[in-house]
PDB file of N, CA, C and O in Angstrom:
ATOM      1  N   MET A   1     -65.246  22.183  78.140  1.00  0.00           N
ATOM      2  CA  MET A   1     -64.245  22.668  77.245  1.00  0.00           C
ATOM      3  C   MET A   1     -62.936  22.858  78.007  1.00  0.00           C
ATOM      4  O   MET A   1     -62.913  23.398  79.112  1.00  0.00           O
ATOM      5  N   LEU A   2     -61.844  22.396  77.385  1.00  0.00           N
ATOM      6  CA  LEU A   2     -60.537  22.525  78.010  1.00  0.00           C
ATOM      7  C   LEU A   2     -59.929  23.881  77.683  1.00  0.00           C
ATOM      8  O   LEU A   2     -59.920  24.311  76.530  1.00  0.00           O
ATOM      9  N   ARG A   3     -59.434  24.531  78.693  1.00  0.00           N
ATOM     10  CA  ARG A   3     -58.793  25.828  78.492  1.00  0.00           C
ATOM     11  C   ARG A   3     -57.436  25.844  79.176  1.00  0.00           C
ATOM     12  O   ARG A   3     -57.206  25.151  80.168  1.00  0.00           O
ATOM     13  N   ASN A   4     -56.549  26.651  78.620  1.00  0.00           N
ATOM     14  CA  ASN A   4     -55.232  26.844  79.206  1.00  0.00           C
ATOM     15  C   ASN A   4     -54.458  25.531  79.400  1.00  0.00           C
ATOM     16  O   ASN A   4     -53.673  25.391  80.337  1.00  0.00           O
ATOM     17  N   ARG A   5     -54.690  24.606  78.523  1.00  0.00           N
ATOM     18  CA  ARG A   5     -53.947  23.353  78.585  1.00  0.00           C
ATOM     19  C   ARG A   5     -52.743  23.467  77.671  1.00  0.00           C
ATOM     20  O   ARG A   5     -52.869  23.903  76.526  1.00  0.00           O
ATOM     21  N   ARG A   6     -51.597  23.086  78.157  1.00  0.00           N
ATOM     22  CA  ARG A   6     -50.416  23.085  77.317  1.00  0.00           C
ATOM     23  C   ARG A   6     -50.332  21.748  76.600  1.00  0.00           C
ATOM     24  O   ARG A   6     -50.501  20.684  77.196  1.00  0.00           O
ATOM     25  N   ILE A   7     -50.071  21.833  75.330  1.00  0.00           N
ATOM     26  CA  ILE A   7     -49.896  20.613  74.543  1.00  0.00           C
ATOM     27  C   ILE A   7     -48.411  20.473  74.302  1.00  0.00           C
ATOM     28  O   ILE A   7     -47.797  21.321  73.655  1.00  0.00           O
ATOM     29  N   GLY A   8     -47.831  19.405  74.819  1.00  0.00           N
ATOM     30  CA  GLY A   8     -46.396  19.199  74.676  1.00  0.00           C
ATOM     31  C   GLY A   8     -46.048  18.552  73.351  1.00  0.00           C
ATOM     32  O   GLY A   8     -46.757  17.671  72.866  1.00  0.00           O
ATOM     33  N   ARG A   9     -44.965  18.994  72.782  1.00  0.00           N
ATOM     34  CA  ARG A   9     -44.430  18.387  71.567  1.00  0.00           C
ATOM     35  C   ARG A   9     -42.981  18.061  71.828  1.00  0.00           C
ATOM     36  O   ARG A   9     -42.274  18.831  72.478  1.00  0.00           O
ATOM     37  N   PRO A  10     -42.532  16.926  71.328  1.00  0.00           N
ATOM     38  CA  PRO A  10     -41.110  16.625  71.518  1.00  0.00           C
ATOM     39  C   PRO A  10     -40.271  17.617  70.717  1.00  0.00           C
ATOM     40  O   PRO A  10     -40.675  18.045  69.636  1.00  0.00           O
ATOM     41  N   PRO A  11     -39.108  17.980  71.244  1.00  0.00           N
ATOM     42  CA  PRO A  11     -38.245  18.885  70.498  1.00  0.00           C
ATOM     43  C   PRO A  11     -37.722  18.223  69.229  1.00  0.00           C
ATOM     44  O   PRO A  11     -37.763  16.999  69.101  1.00  0.00           O
ATOM     45  N   ASP A  12     -37.238  19.018  68.307  1.00  0.00           N
ATOM     46  CA  ASP A  12     -36.723  18.435  67.078  1.00  0.00           C
ATOM     47  C   ASP A  12     -35.397  17.717  67.341  1.00  0.00           C
ATOM     48  O   ASP A  12     -34.823  17.822  68.425  1.00  0.00           O
ATOM     49  N   HIS A  13     -34.927  16.991  66.338  1.00  0.00           N
ATOM     50  CA  HIS A  13     -33.729  16.178  66.501  1.00  0.00           C
ATOM     51  C   HIS A  13     -32.497  16.991  66.870  1.00  0.00           C
ATOM     52  O   HIS A  13     -31.667  16.522  67.650  1.00  0.00           O
ATOM     53  N   LEU A  14     -32.357  18.193  66.333  1.00  0.00           N
ATOM     54  CA  LEU A  14     -31.186  19.000  66.672  1.00  0.00           C
ATOM     55  C   LEU A  14     -31.189  19.410  68.141  1.00  0.00           C
ATOM     56  O   LEU A  14     -30.131  19.477  68.767  1.00  0.00           O
ATOM     57  N   VAL A  15     -32.359  19.683  68.690  1.00  0.00           N
ATOM     58  CA  VAL A  15     -32.445  20.011  70.113  1.00  0.00           C
ATOM     59  C   VAL A  15     -32.077  18.787  70.940  1.00  0.00           C
ATOM     60  O   VAL A  15     -31.320  18.897  71.905  1.00  0.00           O
ATOM     61  N   LEU A  16     -32.604  17.625  70.574  1.00  0.00           N
ATOM     62  CA  LEU A  16     -32.257  16.396  71.287  1.00  0.00           C
ATOM     63  C   LEU A  16     -30.771  16.095  71.182  1.00  0.00           C
ATOM     64  O   LEU A  16     -30.153  15.658  72.153  1.00  0.00           O
ATOM     65  N   LEU A  17     -30.197  16.325  70.013  1.00  0.00           N
ATOM     66  CA  LEU A  17     -28.757  16.122  69.826  1.00  0.00           C
ATOM     67  C   LEU A  17     -27.981  17.045  70.766  1.00  0.00           C
ATOM     68  O   LEU A  17     -27.030  16.614  71.417  1.00  0.00           O
ATOM     69  N   GLY A  18     -28.383  18.297  70.834  1.00  0.00           N
ATOM     70  CA  GLY A  18     -27.719  19.246  71.729  1.00  0.00           C
ATOM     71  C   GLY A  18     -27.803  18.819  73.185  1.00  0.00           C
ATOM     72  O   GLY A  18     -26.817  18.912  73.915  1.00  0.00           O
ATOM     73  N   PHE A  19     -28.975  18.348  73.620  1.00  0.00           N
ATOM     74  CA  PHE A  19     -29.126  17.875  75.002  1.00  0.00           C
ATOM     75  C   PHE A  19     -28.211  16.680  75.263  1.00  0.00           C
ATOM     76  O   PHE A  19     -27.552  16.620  76.301  1.00  0.00           O
ATOM     77  N   ALA A  20     -28.170  15.741  74.337  1.00  0.00           N
ATOM     78  CA  ALA A  20     -27.327  14.557  74.512  1.00  0.00           C
ATOM     79  C   ALA A  20     -25.850  14.950  74.579  1.00  0.00           C
ATOM     80  O   ALA A  20     -25.105  14.419  75.402  1.00  0.00           O
ATOM     81  N   LEU A  21     -25.429  15.869  73.723  1.00  0.00           N
ATOM     82  CA  LEU A  21     -24.032  16.313  73.735  1.00  0.00           C
ATOM     83  C   LEU A  21     -23.667  17.013  75.037  1.00  0.00           C
ATOM     84  O   LEU A  21     -22.506  17.001  75.445  1.00  0.00           O
ATOM     85  N   GLN A  22     -24.650  17.622  75.690  1.00  0.00           N
ATOM     86  CA  GLN A  22     -24.404  18.304  76.960  1.00  0.00           C
ATOM     87  C   GLN A  22     -24.539  17.371  78.164  1.00  0.00           C
ATOM     88  O   GLN A  22     -24.376  17.794  79.308  1.00  0.00           O
ATOM     89  N   GLY A  23     -24.841  16.094  77.894  1.00  0.00           N
ATOM     90  CA  GLY A  23     -24.897  15.118  78.971  1.00  0.00           C
ATOM     91  C   GLY A  23     -26.246  14.959  79.637  1.00  0.00           C
ATOM     92  O   GLY A  23     -26.326  14.409  80.735  1.00  0.00           O
ATOM     93  N   PHE A  24     -27.317  15.428  78.995  1.00  0.00           N
ATOM     94  CA  PHE A  24     -28.652  15.306  79.581  1.00  0.00           C
ATOM     95  C   PHE A  24     -29.328  14.002  79.175  1.00  0.00           C
ATOM     96  O   PHE A  24     -30.476  14.021  78.732  1.00  0.00           O
ATOM     97  N   GLY A  25     -28.655  12.894  79.312  1.00  0.00           N
ATOM     98  CA  GLY A  25     -29.263  11.605  79.021  1.00  0.00           C
ATOM     99  C   GLY A  25     -29.004  11.132  77.604  1.00  0.00           C
ATOM    100  O   GLY A  25     -27.996  11.482  76.991  1.00  0.00           O
ATOM    101  N   TRP A  26     -29.923  10.337  77.096  1.00  0.00           N
ATOM    102  CA  TRP A  26     -29.763   9.731  75.780  1.00  0.00           C
ATOM    103  C   TRP A  26     -30.907  10.176  74.881  1.00  0.00           C
ATOM    104  O   TRP A  26     -31.903  10.734  75.340  1.00  0.00           O
ATOM    105  N   ALA A  27     -30.737   9.915  73.577  1.00  0.00           N
ATOM    106  CA  ALA A  27     -31.779  10.269  72.609  1.00  0.00           C
ATOM    107  C   ALA A  27     -31.732   9.303  71.442  1.00  0.00           C
ATOM    108  O   ALA A  27     -30.667   8.808  71.074  1.00  0.00           O
ATOM    109  N   GLU A  28     -32.885   9.042  70.867  1.00  0.00           N
ATOM    110  CA  GLU A  28     -32.985   8.247  69.643  1.00  0.00           C
ATOM    111  C   GLU A  28     -32.860   9.226  68.481  1.00  0.00           C
ATOM    112  O   GLU A  28     -33.744  10.050  68.247  1.00  0.00           O
ATOM    113  N   LEU A  29     -31.735   9.122  67.750  1.00  0.00           N
ATOM    114  CA  LEU A  29     -31.423  10.091  66.693  1.00  0.00           C
ATOM    115  C   LEU A  29     -31.008   9.384  65.417  1.00  0.00           C
ATOM    116  O   LEU A  29     -30.456   8.285  65.470  1.00  0.00           O
ATOM    117  N   PRO A  30     -31.262   9.993  64.282  1.00  0.00           N
ATOM    118  CA  PRO A  30     -30.787   9.425  63.015  1.00  0.00           C
ATOM    119  C   PRO A  30     -29.246   9.425  62.981  1.00  0.00           C
ATOM    120  O   PRO A  30     -28.608  10.398  63.381  1.00  0.00           O
ATOM    121  N   ARG A  31     -28.675   8.337  62.504  1.00  0.00           N
ATOM    122  CA  ARG A  31     -27.209   8.219  62.452  1.00  0.00           C
ATOM    123  C   ARG A  31     -26.563   9.341  61.654  1.00  0.00           C
ATOM    124  O   ARG A  31     -25.547   9.901  62.067  1.00  0.00           O
ATOM    125  N   HIS A  32     -27.163   9.670  60.498  1.00  0.00           N
ATOM    126  CA  HIS A  32     -26.530  10.695  59.668  1.00  0.00           C
ATOM    127  C   HIS A  32     -26.449  12.035  60.398  1.00  0.00           C
ATOM    128  O   HIS A  32     -25.511  12.801  60.177  1.00  0.00           O
ATOM    129  N   LEU A  33     -27.407  12.321  61.253  1.00  0.00           N
ATOM    130  CA  LEU A  33     -27.390  13.562  62.016  1.00  0.00           C
ATOM    131  C   LEU A  33     -26.269  13.535  63.054  1.00  0.00           C
ATOM    132  O   LEU A  33     -25.553  14.520  63.230  1.00  0.00           O
ATOM    133  N   VAL A  34     -26.125  12.414  63.732  1.00  0.00           N
ATOM    134  CA  VAL A  34     -25.072  12.272  64.742  1.00  0.00           C
ATOM    135  C   VAL A  34     -23.699  12.340  64.080  1.00  0.00           C
ATOM    136  O   VAL A  34     -22.789  12.984  64.603  1.00  0.00           O
ATOM    137  N   GLU A  35     -23.546  11.677  62.932  1.00  0.00           N
ATOM    138  CA  GLU A  35     -22.260  11.699  62.239  1.00  0.00           C
ATOM    139  C   GLU A  35     -21.888  13.111  61.799  1.00  0.00           C
ATOM    140  O   GLU A  35     -20.723  13.502  61.864  1.00  0.00           O
ATOM    141  N   ARG A  36     -22.876  13.867  61.354  1.00  0.00           N
ATOM    142  CA  ARG A  36     -22.586  15.214  60.838  1.00  0.00           C
ATOM    143  C   ARG A  36     -22.410  16.252  61.945  1.00  0.00           C
ATOM    144  O   ARG A  36     -21.528  17.105  61.850  1.00  0.00           O
ATOM    145  N   PHE A  37     -23.234  16.192  62.993  1.00  0.00           N
ATOM    146  CA  PHE A  37     -23.239  17.248  63.993  1.00  0.00           C
ATOM    147  C   PHE A  37     -22.811  16.800  65.392  1.00  0.00           C
ATOM    148  O   PHE A  37     -22.735  17.625  66.303  1.00  0.00           O
ATOM    149  N   GLY A  38     -22.533  15.513  65.575  1.00  0.00           N
ATOM    150  CA  GLY A  38     -22.214  15.007  66.911  1.00  0.00           C
ATOM    151  C   GLY A  38     -20.794  15.257  67.362  1.00  0.00           C
ATOM    152  O   GLY A  38     -20.483  15.072  68.538  1.00  0.00           O
ATOM    153  N   ASN A  39     -19.921  15.674  66.456  1.00  0.00           N
ATOM    154  CA  ASN A  39     -18.534  15.991  66.794  1.00  0.00           C
ATOM    155  C   ASN A  39     -17.823  14.881  67.565  1.00  0.00           C
ATOM    156  O   ASN A  39     -16.930  15.150  68.368  1.00  0.00           O
ATOM    157  N   GLY A  40     -18.222  13.631  67.317  1.00  0.00           N
ATOM    158  CA  GLY A  40     -17.586  12.499  67.990  1.00  0.00           C
ATOM    159  C   GLY A  40     -17.911  12.400  69.462  1.00  0.00           C
ATOM    160  O   GLY A  40     -17.294  11.610  70.177  1.00  0.00           O
ATOM    161  N   GLY A  41     -18.865  13.182  69.933  1.00  0.00           N
ATOM    162  CA  GLY A  41     -19.170  13.207  71.361  1.00  0.00           C
ATOM    163  C   GLY A  41     -20.245  12.247  71.812  1.00  0.00           C
ATOM    164  O   GLY A  41     -20.600  12.229  72.991  1.00  0.00           O
ATOM    165  N   LEU A  42     -20.773  11.447  70.900  1.00  0.00           N
ATOM    166  CA  LEU A  42     -21.837  10.510  71.266  1.00  0.00           C
ATOM    167  C   LEU A  42     -21.438   9.085  70.920  1.00  0.00           C
ATOM    168  O   LEU A  42     -20.639   8.856  70.013  1.00  0.00           O
ATOM    169  N   VAL A  43     -21.994   8.143  71.640  1.00  0.00           N
ATOM    170  CA  VAL A  43     -21.728   6.726  71.427  1.00  0.00           C
ATOM    171  C   VAL A  43     -23.048   6.027  71.153  1.00  0.00           C
ATOM    172  O   VAL A  43     -24.034   6.244  71.857  1.00  0.00           O
ATOM    173  N   GLU A  44     -23.062   5.186  70.125  1.00  0.00           N
ATOM    174  CA  GLU A  44     -24.279   4.419  69.829  1.00  0.00           C
ATOM    175  C   GLU A  44     -24.397   3.270  70.817  1.00  0.00           C
ATOM    176  O   GLU A  44     -23.447   2.513  71.018  1.00  0.00           O
ATOM    177  N   LEU A  45     -25.555   3.145  71.426  1.00  0.00           N
ATOM    178  CA  LEU A  45     -25.800   2.066  72.375  1.00  0.00           C
ATOM    179  C   LEU A  45     -26.268   0.819  71.645  1.00  0.00           C
ATOM    180  O   LEU A  45     -27.030   0.907  70.682  1.00  0.00           O
ATOM    181  N   ALA A  46     -25.819  -0.328  72.095  1.00  0.00           N
ATOM    182  CA  ALA A  46     -26.285  -1.600  71.543  1.00  0.00           C
ATOM    183  C   ALA A  46     -27.552  -1.993  72.303  1.00  0.00           C
ATOM    184  O   ALA A  46     -27.480  -2.536  73.405  1.00  0.00           O
ATOM    185  N   VAL A  47     -28.698  -1.716  71.712  1.00  0.00           N
ATOM    186  CA  VAL A  47     -29.987  -1.971  72.353  1.00  0.00           C
ATOM    187  C   VAL A  47     -30.738  -3.009  71.526  1.00  0.00           C
ATOM    188  O   VAL A  47     -30.850  -2.852  70.310  1.00  0.00           O
ATOM    189  N   PRO A  48     -31.257  -4.069  72.156  1.00  0.00           N
ATOM    190  CA  PRO A  48     -32.013  -5.061  71.406  1.00  0.00           C
ATOM    191  C   PRO A  48     -33.174  -4.422  70.651  1.00  0.00           C
ATOM    192  O   PRO A  48     -33.903  -3.597  71.201  1.00  0.00           O
ATOM    193  N   GLY A  49     -33.339  -4.805  69.401  1.00  0.00           N
ATOM    194  CA  GLY A  49     -34.433  -4.286  68.591  1.00  0.00           C
ATOM    195  C   GLY A  49     -34.085  -3.043  67.801  1.00  0.00           C
ATOM    196  O   GLY A  49     -34.909  -2.546  67.034  1.00  0.00           O
ATOM    197  N   TYR A  50     -32.871  -2.530  67.976  1.00  0.00           N
ATOM    198  CA  TYR A  50     -32.437  -1.339  67.241  1.00  0.00           C
ATOM    199  C   TYR A  50     -31.243  -1.689  66.376  1.00  0.00           C
ATOM    200  O   TYR A  50     -30.446  -2.534  66.784  1.00  0.00           O
ATOM    201  N   PRO A  51     -31.076  -1.110  65.245  1.00  0.00           N
ATOM    202  CA  PRO A  51     -31.986  -0.127  64.677  1.00  0.00           C
ATOM    203  C   PRO A  51     -33.276  -0.795  64.219  1.00  0.00           C
ATOM    204  O   PRO A  51     -33.286  -1.966  63.837  1.00  0.00           O
ATOM    205  N   LYS A  52     -34.351  -0.038  64.263  1.00  0.00           N
ATOM    206  CA  LYS A  52     -35.655  -0.544  63.840  1.00  0.00           C
ATOM    207  C   LYS A  52     -35.693  -0.626  62.323  1.00  0.00           C
ATOM    208  O   LYS A  52     -35.158   0.241  61.632  1.00  0.00           O
ATOM    209  N   ARG A  53     -36.316  -1.655  61.820  1.00  0.00           N
ATOM    210  CA  ARG A  53     -36.531  -1.782  60.381  1.00  0.00           C
ATOM    211  C   ARG A  53     -38.012  -1.587  60.114  1.00  0.00           C
ATOM    212  O   ARG A  53     -38.859  -1.973  60.919  1.00  0.00           O
ATOM    213  N   MET A  54     -38.311  -0.982  58.974  1.00  0.00           N
ATOM    214  CA  MET A  54     -39.708  -0.781  58.622  1.00  0.00           C
ATOM    215  C   MET A  54     -39.881  -0.930  57.124  1.00  0.00           C
ATOM    216  O   MET A  54     -38.967  -0.651  56.347  1.00  0.00           O
ATOM    217  N   ASP A  55     -41.048  -1.366  56.734  1.00  0.00           N
ATOM    218  CA  ASP A  55     -41.383  -1.463  55.321  1.00  0.00           C
ATOM    219  C   ASP A  55     -41.746  -0.068  54.816  1.00  0.00           C
ATOM    220  O   ASP A  55     -42.386   0.718  55.515  1.00  0.00           O
ATOM    221  N   VAL A  56     -41.324   0.217  53.589  1.00  0.00           N
ATOM    222  CA  VAL A  56     -41.595   1.519  52.987  1.00  0.00           C
ATOM    223  C   VAL A  56     -42.074   1.309  51.565  1.00  0.00           C
ATOM    224  O   VAL A  56     -41.498   0.520  50.816  1.00  0.00           O
ATOM    225  N   ASP A  57     -43.120   2.011  51.198  1.00  0.00           N
ATOM    226  CA  ASP A  57     -43.594   2.041  49.819  1.00  0.00           C
ATOM    227  C   ASP A  57     -43.397   3.449  49.296  1.00  0.00           C
ATOM    228  O   ASP A  57     -43.598   4.427  50.015  1.00  0.00           O
ATOM    229  N   LEU A  58     -43.000   3.541  48.035  1.00  0.00           N
ATOM    230  CA  LEU A  58     -42.821   4.842  47.407  1.00  0.00           C
ATOM    231  C   LEU A  58     -43.731   4.909  46.196  1.00  0.00           C
ATOM    232  O   LEU A  58     -43.666   4.054  45.313  1.00  0.00           O
ATOM    233  N   VAL A  59     -44.574   5.918  46.155  1.00  0.00           N
ATOM    234  CA  VAL A  59     -45.548   6.069  45.080  1.00  0.00           C
ATOM    235  C   VAL A  59     -45.410   7.475  44.512  1.00  0.00           C
ATOM    236  O   VAL A  59     -45.288   8.446  45.259  1.00  0.00           O
ATOM    237  N   TRP A  60     -45.430   7.576  43.175  1.00  0.00           N
ATOM    238  CA  TRP A  60     -45.398   8.884  42.528  1.00  0.00           C
ATOM    239  C   TRP A  60     -46.105   8.805  41.196  1.00  0.00           C
ATOM    240  O   TRP A  60     -46.393   7.718  40.695  1.00  0.00           O
ATOM    241  N   ARG A  61     -46.381   9.959  40.627  1.00  0.00           N
ATOM    242  CA  ARG A  61     -47.071  10.040  39.344  1.00  0.00           C
ATOM    243  C   ARG A  61     -46.098   9.775  38.202  1.00  0.00           C
ATOM    244  O   ARG A  61     -44.980  10.289  38.195  1.00  0.00           O
ATOM    245  N   ARG A  62     -46.526   8.978  37.251  1.00  0.00           N
ATOM    246  CA  ARG A  62     -45.671   8.685  36.098  1.00  0.00           C
ATOM    247  C   ARG A  62     -45.372   9.923  35.271  1.00  0.00           C
ATOM    248  O   ARG A  62     -44.279  10.056  34.720  1.00  0.00           O
ATOM    249  N   ARG A  63     -46.320  10.813  35.182  1.00  0.00           N
ATOM    250  CA  ARG A  63     -46.183  11.986  34.314  1.00  0.00           C
ATOM    251  C   ARG A  63     -45.498  13.163  34.997  1.00  0.00           C
ATOM    252  O   ARG A  63     -45.314  14.213  34.382  1.00  0.00           O
ATOM    253  N   GLN A  64     -45.128  13.001  36.238  1.00  0.00           N
ATOM    254  CA  GLN A  64     -44.475  14.091  36.957  1.00  0.00           C
ATOM    255  C   GLN A  64     -43.156  13.570  37.532  1.00  0.00           C
ATOM    256  O   GLN A  64     -43.143  12.626  38.322  1.00  0.00           O
ATOM    257  N   ALA A  65     -42.063  14.189  37.131  1.00  0.00           N
ATOM    258  CA  ALA A  65     -40.741  13.753  37.593  1.00  0.00           C
ATOM    259  C   ALA A  65     -40.587  14.007  39.094  1.00  0.00           C
ATOM    260  O   ALA A  65     -41.144  14.956  39.646  1.00  0.00           O
ATOM    261  N   LEU A  66     -39.827  13.143  39.723  1.00  0.00           N
ATOM    262  CA  LEU A  66     -39.532  13.337  41.141  1.00  0.00           C
ATOM    263  C   LEU A  66     -38.552  14.490  41.313  1.00  0.00           C
ATOM    264  O   LEU A  66     -37.693  14.720  40.462  1.00  0.00           O
ATOM    265  N   GLY A  67     -38.685  15.197  42.399  1.00  0.00           N
ATOM    266  CA  GLY A  67     -37.750  16.264  42.726  1.00  0.00           C
ATOM    267  C   GLY A  67     -36.477  15.673  43.313  1.00  0.00           C
ATOM    268  O   GLY A  67     -36.344  14.453  43.404  1.00  0.00           O
ATOM    269  N   PRO A  68     -35.547  16.520  43.709  1.00  0.00           N
ATOM    270  CA  PRO A  68     -34.261  16.037  44.246  1.00  0.00           C
ATOM    271  C   PRO A  68     -34.411  15.108  45.451  1.00  0.00           C
ATOM    272  O   PRO A  68     -33.707  14.101  45.537  1.00  0.00           O
ATOM    273  N   ALA A  69     -35.304  15.422  46.374  1.00  0.00           N
ATOM    274  CA  ALA A  69     -35.477  14.572  47.553  1.00  0.00           C
ATOM    275  C   ALA A  69     -36.051  13.208  47.168  1.00  0.00           C
ATOM    276  O   ALA A  69     -35.613  12.179  47.682  1.00  0.00           O
ATOM    277  N   GLY A  70     -37.017  13.204  46.274  1.00  0.00           N
ATOM    278  CA  GLY A  70     -37.600  11.945  45.817  1.00  0.00           C
ATOM    279  C   GLY A  70     -36.590  11.086  45.074  1.00  0.00           C
ATOM    280  O   GLY A  70     -36.552   9.870  45.259  1.00  0.00           O
ATOM    281  N   GLN A  71     -35.775  11.709  44.239  1.00  0.00           N
ATOM    282  CA  GLN A  71     -34.734  10.973  43.512  1.00  0.00           C
ATOM    283  C   GLN A  71     -33.721  10.375  44.481  1.00  0.00           C
ATOM    284  O   GLN A  71     -33.297   9.230  44.319  1.00  0.00           O
ATOM    285  N   TRP A  72     -33.335  11.155  45.490  1.00  0.00           N
ATOM    286  CA  TRP A  72     -32.406  10.645  46.496  1.00  0.00           C
ATOM    287  C   TRP A  72     -33.013   9.459  47.225  1.00  0.00           C
ATOM    288  O   TRP A  72     -32.335   8.462  47.471  1.00  0.00           O
ATOM    289  N   PHE A  73     -34.306   9.565  47.575  1.00  0.00           N
ATOM    290  CA  PHE A  73     -34.971   8.505  48.320  1.00  0.00           C
ATOM    291  C   PHE A  73     -35.009   7.215  47.506  1.00  0.00           C
ATOM    292  O   PHE A  73     -34.736   6.138  48.038  1.00  0.00           O
ATOM    293  N   VAL A  74     -35.346   7.314  46.226  1.00  0.00           N
ATOM    294  CA  VAL A  74     -35.361   6.130  45.359  1.00  0.00           C
ATOM    295  C   VAL A  74     -33.960   5.519  45.293  1.00  0.00           C
ATOM    296  O   VAL A  74     -33.804   4.303  45.405  1.00  0.00           O
ATOM    297  N   HIS A  75     -32.947   6.362  45.111  1.00  0.00           N
ATOM    298  CA  HIS A  75     -31.565   5.883  45.046  1.00  0.00           C
ATOM    299  C   HIS A  75     -31.183   5.124  46.328  1.00  0.00           C
ATOM    300  O   HIS A  75     -30.568   4.059  46.266  1.00  0.00           O
ATOM    301  N   GLU A  76     -31.550   5.675  47.470  1.00  0.00           N
ATOM    302  CA  GLU A  76     -31.240   5.030  48.757  1.00  0.00           C
ATOM    303  C   GLU A  76     -31.992   3.716  48.914  1.00  0.00           C
ATOM    304  O   GLU A  76     -31.428   2.733  49.394  1.00  0.00           O
ATOM    305  N   LEU A  77     -33.260   3.690  48.514  1.00  0.00           N
ATOM    306  CA  LEU A  77     -34.038   2.445  48.640  1.00  0.00           C
ATOM    307  C   LEU A  77     -33.477   1.351  47.742  1.00  0.00           C
ATOM    308  O   LEU A  77     -33.480   0.178  48.117  1.00  0.00           O
ATOM    309  N   LEU A  78     -33.000   1.720  46.570  1.00  0.00           N
ATOM    310  CA  LEU A  78     -32.467   0.708  45.655  1.00  0.00           C
ATOM    311  C   LEU A  78     -31.190   0.057  46.179  1.00  0.00           C
ATOM    312  O   LEU A  78     -30.826  -1.027  45.723  1.00  0.00           O
ATOM    313  N   LYS A  79     -30.517   0.681  47.105  1.00  0.00           N
ATOM    314  CA  LYS A  79     -29.335   0.070  47.728  1.00  0.00           C
ATOM    315  C   LYS A  79     -29.695  -1.190  48.504  1.00  0.00           C
ATOM    316  O   LYS A  79     -28.862  -2.080  48.674  1.00  0.00           O
ATOM    317  N   PHE A  80     -30.944  -1.266  48.977  1.00  0.00           N
ATOM    318  CA  PHE A  80     -31.384  -2.378  49.812  1.00  0.00           C
ATOM    319  C   PHE A  80     -32.229  -3.390  49.043  1.00  0.00           C
ATOM    320  O   PHE A  80     -32.849  -4.270  49.640  1.00  0.00           O
ATOM    321  N   LYS A  81     -32.250  -3.261  47.728  1.00  0.00           N
ATOM    322  CA  LYS A  81     -33.054  -4.165  46.911  1.00  0.00           C
ATOM    323  C   LYS A  81     -32.538  -5.595  47.078  1.00  0.00           C
ATOM    324  O   LYS A  81     -31.340  -5.840  46.937  1.00  0.00           O
ATOM    325  N   PRO A  82     -33.444  -6.552  47.381  1.00  0.00           N
ATOM    326  CA  PRO A  82     -32.999  -7.944  47.590  1.00  0.00           C
ATOM    327  C   PRO A  82     -32.536  -8.616  46.317  1.00  0.00           C
ATOM    328  O   PRO A  82     -32.137  -9.781  46.343  1.00  0.00           O
TER     329      PRO A  82
END
């Protein structure tokens, strides 16, 4: 049995943003977060393979309306409709 083992978790995006703004290296962060809280102090790096694209499926119940976050998500996904 393992005892007294620390389980590490990555800090949240705001903590990573704060570290990057203070010059502690780089971080992979959502653009909207950097635009809102980065105060112009960060530069996006041109890295091959970024930004990453991923397939997303959205499923919900027909008889239950989506809440504000779900409605926003559908609206955003429809912007990329082929």
